[in-house]
Legacy VTK file of the C-alpha trace (Angstrom):
# vtk DataFile Version 3.0
C-alpha trace
ASCII
DATASET POLYDATA
POINTS 420 float
20.976 0.956 57.635
23.150 -1.011 60.129
26.596 -0.684 61.117
29.240 -2.555 58.843
30.507 -5.749 60.589
33.071 -6.950 57.919
36.250 -7.149 60.002
38.432 -6.161 57.162
37.109 -2.772 57.646
36.840 -0.466 60.695
33.052 -0.265 62.070
30.812 2.365 60.655
27.993 4.427 62.412
24.395 4.381 61.571
23.820 6.180 58.034
27.236 5.208 56.672
27.869 2.308 54.749
30.779 0.415 53.070
29.519 -0.948 49.574
31.572 -3.575 48.461
29.853 -4.523 45.191
32.123 -2.649 42.726
34.685 -3.903 40.554
37.088 -1.118 41.198
36.823 -1.448 45.010
35.024 -0.660 48.162
33.412 2.444 48.419
31.543 4.646 51.289
27.764 5.289 50.950
26.185 7.816 53.247
22.156 7.888 53.381
19.882 10.709 54.677
16.168 11.797 54.114
15.394 14.715 51.953
12.008 16.062 50.981
10.413 13.046 52.154
12.673 10.689 49.948
15.547 8.252 51.308
18.821 9.489 49.609
21.822 7.304 49.049
24.960 8.977 47.584
28.180 7.311 47.203
31.466 9.362 48.310
34.756 9.449 45.581
36.874 6.207 45.614
39.425 5.939 48.320
40.879 3.517 50.701
38.472 2.699 53.417
40.165 3.919 56.912
38.946 5.107 60.098
39.808 8.578 58.937
37.648 8.364 55.737
34.837 6.958 57.809
34.905 9.839 60.266
34.877 12.179 57.370
31.663 10.434 55.834
30.022 10.584 59.122
30.850 14.124 59.536
29.734 15.051 55.834
26.240 13.156 56.556
25.794 15.378 59.767
26.317 18.423 57.930
23.858 17.617 55.077
21.174 16.551 57.810
21.895 19.998 59.602
21.611 21.896 56.401
18.546 20.077 55.213
16.816 21.007 58.869
17.673 24.626 58.408
16.554 24.729 54.889
19.931 25.603 53.344
20.957 22.379 51.604
21.659 22.628 48.033
22.174 18.991 46.377
24.271 19.933 43.624
26.747 21.611 46.029
27.445 18.377 47.571
26.517 15.862 44.681
26.548 17.593 41.184
26.672 14.288 39.202
23.694 12.897 41.194
20.295 12.599 38.888
18.770 13.743 42.372
20.532 17.057 42.227
18.944 17.653 38.900
15.478 16.844 40.066
16.021 18.799 43.499
16.859 22.027 41.431
13.315 21.860 40.007
10.212 23.810 41.320
8.410 21.187 43.362
5.158 21.247 41.047
7.334 20.568 38.158
9.045 17.654 39.920
5.724 16.125 40.576
4.895 15.971 36.967
4.297 12.156 35.939
4.625 10.651 32.431
0.853 9.625 32.804
-0.239 13.532 32.792
2.188 14.475 29.893
0.972 11.611 27.693
-2.655 12.316 28.323
-2.027 16.047 27.354
-0.262 14.654 24.373
-3.298 12.470 23.413
-5.411 15.677 23.378
-3.105 17.518 21.091
-2.795 14.911 18.868
-6.754 14.944 18.516
-6.500 18.731 17.956
-4.082 18.258 15.032
-6.547 15.840 13.350
-9.130 18.614 13.890
-6.776 20.998 12.284
-5.927 18.631 9.271
-2.284 18.537 10.324
-2.522 14.979 11.406
-4.435 11.800 9.722
-6.855 9.895 11.569
-4.922 6.803 10.683
-1.810 8.244 12.118
-3.941 9.296 15.399
-5.126 5.629 15.832
-1.298 4.487 15.838
-0.468 7.100 18.557
-3.457 6.332 20.710
-2.770 2.619 20.473
0.929 3.224 21.494
-0.073 5.364 24.444
-3.040 3.414 25.695
-1.661 -0.135 25.311
2.029 0.396 25.739
3.165 3.735 27.368
0.481 4.537 30.053
0.548 1.082 31.734
4.292 1.137 31.814
4.991 4.825 32.792
1.854 6.296 33.818
2.883 6.856 37.540
6.252 7.359 36.984
7.619 11.057 37.832
9.207 12.983 34.696
12.524 13.259 36.383
12.870 9.702 37.567
12.784 8.451 34.158
16.282 7.029 33.127
18.030 6.184 30.003
18.711 2.689 31.666
15.039 1.896 32.488
14.008 2.826 28.747
16.884 0.654 27.541
15.440 -2.336 29.717
12.094 -1.990 28.548
12.929 -1.553 24.829
15.270 -4.666 24.937
12.318 -6.984 26.153
9.468 -5.788 23.942
10.083 -8.702 21.513
8.463 -6.881 18.513
9.982 -5.570 15.070
12.212 -2.465 15.125
9.461 -0.446 13.179
6.821 -1.246 15.828
9.349 -0.272 18.750
10.099 3.271 17.019
6.340 3.435 16.317
5.516 3.082 20.055
8.589 5.214 21.046
7.235 8.203 18.879
4.833 9.729 21.441
6.915 9.295 24.251
9.776 11.213 22.206
7.507 14.121 21.663
6.516 14.368 25.269
10.384 14.198 26.393
11.423 16.567 23.737
8.665 19.174 24.618
10.003 18.739 28.468
13.261 19.312 27.487
12.204 22.620 25.513
10.149 23.674 28.562
12.984 23.292 30.796
11.306 20.703 32.964
14.232 18.362 32.309
17.969 18.933 31.070
17.971 16.034 28.584
15.831 13.581 26.689
16.724 9.757 28.042
15.981 8.670 24.755
18.783 10.714 23.154
21.192 8.766 25.476
20.184 5.265 24.055
21.716 4.025 20.815
18.872 2.836 19.266
19.752 1.327 16.409
22.260 -0.589 17.886
19.818 -1.800 20.550
17.256 -2.437 18.006
19.782 -4.623 15.905
20.523 -6.893 18.946
17.217 -7.233 20.732
14.325 -6.345 18.098
12.290 -9.371 16.579
13.161 -9.753 12.916
10.133 -9.225 10.518
8.544 -12.192 9.405
6.972 -10.581 6.337
8.866 -11.530 2.971
8.111 -10.486 -0.499
6.508 -14.053 -1.523
4.759 -13.467 -5.050
2.392 -15.961 -6.886
3.755 -17.616 -9.659
1.876 -17.610 -13.165
0.215 -21.067 -12.527
-1.154 -19.915 -9.142
-2.517 -16.836 -10.584
-4.341 -18.857 -13.402
-5.655 -21.422 -10.598
-7.016 -18.275 -8.410
-8.833 -16.828 -11.525
-10.337 -20.083 -12.700
-11.475 -20.945 -8.811
-12.885 -17.443 -8.499
-16.543 -16.699 -9.005
-17.701 -14.831 -11.976
-18.457 -11.693 -9.609
-15.009 -11.922 -7.919
-12.970 -12.420 -10.976
-12.571 -8.946 -12.216
-11.099 -7.811 -8.706
-8.451 -10.605 -8.601
-7.368 -10.042 -12.215
-7.209 -6.143 -11.817
-5.356 -6.490 -8.527
-2.684 -8.668 -9.996
-2.512 -6.467 -13.206
-2.290 -3.321 -11.507
-0.388 -3.629 -8.116
-2.443 -1.159 -5.982
-2.037 -1.071 -2.301
-5.293 -2.455 -0.736
-6.421 0.624 0.394
-6.145 2.097 -3.254
-8.241 -0.553 -4.565
-10.874 -0.010 -2.168
-11.014 3.772 -2.861
-10.429 3.886 -6.579
-13.709 4.997 -8.293
-15.096 4.834 -12.061
-14.539 8.340 -12.753
-10.777 7.879 -12.356
-10.583 5.418 -15.463
-9.240 6.808 -18.515
-10.685 4.506 -21.199
-8.950 6.154 -23.991
-5.279 6.144 -22.530
-5.760 2.905 -20.588
-4.966 4.474 -17.310
-6.418 4.838 -13.810
-5.859 7.660 -11.727
-4.764 6.922 -8.114
-5.178 9.790 -5.623
-7.052 8.469 -2.475
-6.664 5.784 -0.089
-8.914 3.836 2.580
-7.214 3.182 5.856
-8.463 2.291 9.398
-8.476 5.618 11.527
-9.778 7.380 14.561
-12.738 9.743 14.299
-14.522 11.282 17.265
-13.144 8.347 19.451
-14.477 5.763 17.180
-12.350 3.329 15.092
-13.729 3.402 11.384
-12.599 3.472 7.726
-11.510 6.804 6.403
-10.143 8.224 3.060
-6.625 9.313 3.196
-4.395 11.012 0.682
-1.041 9.616 -0.236
1.835 10.389 2.032
3.854 11.915 -0.670
3.297 13.573 -4.476
4.385 10.443 -5.760
1.449 8.647 -4.385
-0.789 10.435 -6.582
-0.232 8.745 -10.108
-1.617 7.494 -13.146
-1.148 3.754 -13.307
-0.971 2.148 -16.930
-3.249 -0.613 -17.461
-2.801 -3.667 -19.430
-5.186 -5.431 -21.829
-6.087 -7.943 -19.015
-6.584 -5.061 -16.503
-8.963 -3.236 -18.996
-10.806 -6.367 -19.281
-11.117 -6.585 -15.844
-12.966 -3.164 -15.649
-15.237 -3.829 -18.495
-16.068 -7.154 -16.681
-16.908 -5.473 -13.401
-18.954 -2.732 -15.362
-21.847 -5.089 -15.072
-21.892 -4.941 -11.114
-21.068 -1.497 -9.897
-20.663 0.908 -13.137
-24.200 2.481 -12.714
-23.554 3.580 -9.345
-20.928 5.770 -10.605
-18.755 5.449 -7.518
-16.342 2.913 -6.095
-15.503 0.404 -8.579
-14.787 -2.594 -6.176
-17.666 -3.897 -3.917
-18.281 -7.026 -1.617
-20.458 -9.124 -4.154
-22.116 -10.755 -0.984
-23.286 -7.414 0.130
-23.613 -5.208 -2.922
-21.646 -2.496 -1.251
-18.107 -0.995 -1.109
-15.341 -3.169 0.507
-15.043 -1.672 4.008
-11.478 -2.925 5.015
-8.487 -4.853 3.786
-9.322 -7.481 6.513
-12.825 -7.860 4.960
-11.530 -8.599 1.583
-9.026 -11.204 3.182
-11.320 -13.181 5.135
-14.275 -13.303 2.676
-12.740 -13.371 -0.348
-9.076 -13.956 -0.733
-8.709 -16.631 1.875
-11.622 -18.826 0.627
-10.340 -18.314 -2.766
-6.974 -19.669 -2.156
-8.354 -22.693 -0.421
-10.660 -23.554 -3.724
-7.847 -22.947 -5.982
-5.451 -25.140 -3.958
-3.028 -22.318 -3.846
-0.676 -21.750 -0.846
-2.227 -18.960 1.100
-0.542 -15.465 0.887
-1.855 -12.281 1.891
-3.835 -9.951 -0.510
-0.851 -7.522 -0.487
1.377 -9.992 -2.234
-0.834 -9.418 -5.390
1.074 -5.876 -5.263
4.214 -7.874 -4.948
3.384 -10.175 -7.825
2.520 -7.263 -10.159
6.062 -5.617 -9.304
8.092 -8.737 -9.434
6.828 -10.223 -12.489
6.986 -7.018 -14.435
10.830 -6.693 -13.219
11.499 -10.062 -14.009
10.072 -9.703 -17.669
12.444 -6.591 -18.195
10.307 -3.695 -16.874
12.360 -0.607 -16.201
12.986 -0.154 -12.706
12.293 3.603 -12.735
8.959 2.969 -14.661
8.160 0.665 -11.942
8.920 3.095 -9.163
6.235 5.439 -10.853
3.565 2.771 -11.041
3.804 1.963 -7.431
3.908 5.462 -6.221
7.408 5.210 -4.904
9.348 8.646 -4.616
12.385 7.098 -6.232
13.806 3.863 -7.329
15.481 3.163 -4.293
12.481 1.332 -2.634
12.145 -0.794 -5.853
15.646 -1.863 -5.669
15.389 -2.462 -1.880
12.097 -4.597 -2.105
12.547 -6.229 -5.539
16.225 -6.408 -6.398
16.751 -10.142 -6.668
14.190 -9.948 -9.556
15.968 -7.105 -11.294
18.996 -8.933 -10.913
17.691 -12.077 -12.493
16.602 -10.038 -15.452
19.478 -8.170 -15.939
21.844 -11.044 -16.129
19.667 -12.885 -18.371
19.160 -10.098 -21.029
21.652 -7.274 -20.186
19.085 -4.808 -20.571
15.475 -3.363 -19.584
12.554 -3.693 -21.614
10.472 -0.642 -22.802
8.675 1.129 -20.189
5.207 -0.224 -20.894
4.784 -4.165 -20.276
1.801 -4.449 -22.473
3.788 -6.132 -24.969
6.252 -7.741 -22.840
4.179 -10.459 -20.987
2.305 -13.197 -22.272
-1.560 -13.160 -21.397
-2.252 -15.375 -18.185
-5.911 -15.315 -18.643
-6.235 -15.748 -22.499
-8.067 -19.135 -22.006
-10.378 -17.755 -19.168
-11.537 -14.710 -20.995
-11.855 -16.494 -24.606
LINES 1 421
420 0 1 2 3 4 5 6 7 8 9 10 11 12 13 14 15 16 17 18 19 20 21 22 23 24 25 26 27 28 29 30 31 32 33 34 35 36 37 38 39 40 41 42 43 44 45 46 47 48 49 50 51 52 53 54 55 56 57 58 59 60 61 62 63 64 65 66 67 68 69 70 71 72 73 74 75 76 77 78 79 80 81 82 83 84 85 86 87 88 89 90 91 92 93 94 95 96 97 98 99 100 101 102 103 104 105 106 107 108 109 110 111 112 113 114 115 116 117 118 119 120 121 122 123 124 125 126 127 128 129 130 131 132 133 134 135 136 137 138 139 140 141 142 143 144 145 146 147 148 149 150 151 152 153 154 155 156 157 158 159 160 161 162 163 164 165 166 167 168 169 170 171 172 173 174 175 176 177 178 179 180 181 182 183 184 185 186 187 188 189 190 191 192 193 194 195 196 197 198 199 200 201 202 203 204 205 206 207 208 209 210 211 212 213 214 215 216 217 218 219 220 221 222 223 224 225 226 227 228 229 230 231 232 233 234 235 236 237 238 239 240 241 242 243 244 245 246 247 248 249 250 251 252 253 254 255 256 257 258 259 260 261 262 263 264 265 266 267 268 269 270 271 272 273 274 275 276 277 278 279 280 281 282 283 284 285 286 287 288 289 290 291 292 293 294 295 296 297 298 299 300 301 302 303 304 305 306 307 308 309 310 311 312 313 314 315 316 317 318 319 320 321 322 323 324 325 326 327 328 329 330 331 332 333 334 335 336 337 338 339 340 341 342 343 344 345 346 347 348 349 350 351 352 353 354 355 356 357 358 359 360 361 362 363 364 365 366 367 368 369 370 371 372 373 374 375 376 377 378 379 380 381 382 383 384 385 386 387 388 389 390 391 392 393 394 395 396 397 398 399 400 401 402 403 404 405 406 407 408 409 410 411 412 413 414 415 416 417 418 419
């Protein structure tokens, strides 16, 4: 670092610099080497005089002398410096990298799956975040070098939805929280970021919207469906199950007398012994385990499906091309749903919109939102209002009341001409 040559200020010796890039005026900065690193520290604001420069020169010489004698304590001179916090830690602790900690966290997650305290699908999400986002960015970053400013910049440039950002940060937050608890760092840098405000400013808006099929579109799809496809399509629009629930539901869960089906299982993509595969997963909440009431049309779809899978006595819905249970929602989408929409001349929406169609149609026709929450497997009615509020409002403005709990007598048959 050379001498200052600006004629407005007195000249400075080696290791002392006048910084003029501050809004509140110029500052003196001294430089020195400590534990193999080049350190630069600002001195308190003050008028840059010959006397102040001499003080800075003497302070730097004193620090260098104490470093040589092994008597330098960083915090005694610069208590607010991030380097002071780092220097107080043992050398072996200071050398810890985020890559080491994240790798250890991966092993912990895998152990939790073995102990049934973490699902295989959640593990897959965490591993993806660590391997594809966190390690490439922070692998070689020392634990104490991670700052809120660096994290804030990284988060602001992700260009993904707020939900995706939060999912990616979950493993990192766990690692940093553990480091605080183990007294490896003084605070979690993520705690010093107003994440909600930052995401509101920088996160990508979700492009997913509730876009239900209307009655004419449903009828067109049922007419265009092959005879071995139609039962699934009809049942999906009439039950509102999640894709994983549709794939998992078995014949033994059907209550033919009371016209219900019990939902207590879900098929999702997970990581098992290092391999990505489909796994059975229990619902996240008790509300997910439920009895779904079945309309006449849903019951008819099950009766029509009997010819294909009933004797096997296991899962109801099979890929008719393979005569085997569906393996993934993506498989249903690519081999059945997309071609069917094309044949029917219906604008494409993904299969999950069948669930939205079930809910929005029933609510528009007057179904009680609390009944709908129970049918969809929500813990309370809040999500129903949040997702389908506009359908409830239109109905309530029209009739001023809700219909009876069951929708069976409220909706005109969509498939009467098809099934007759």
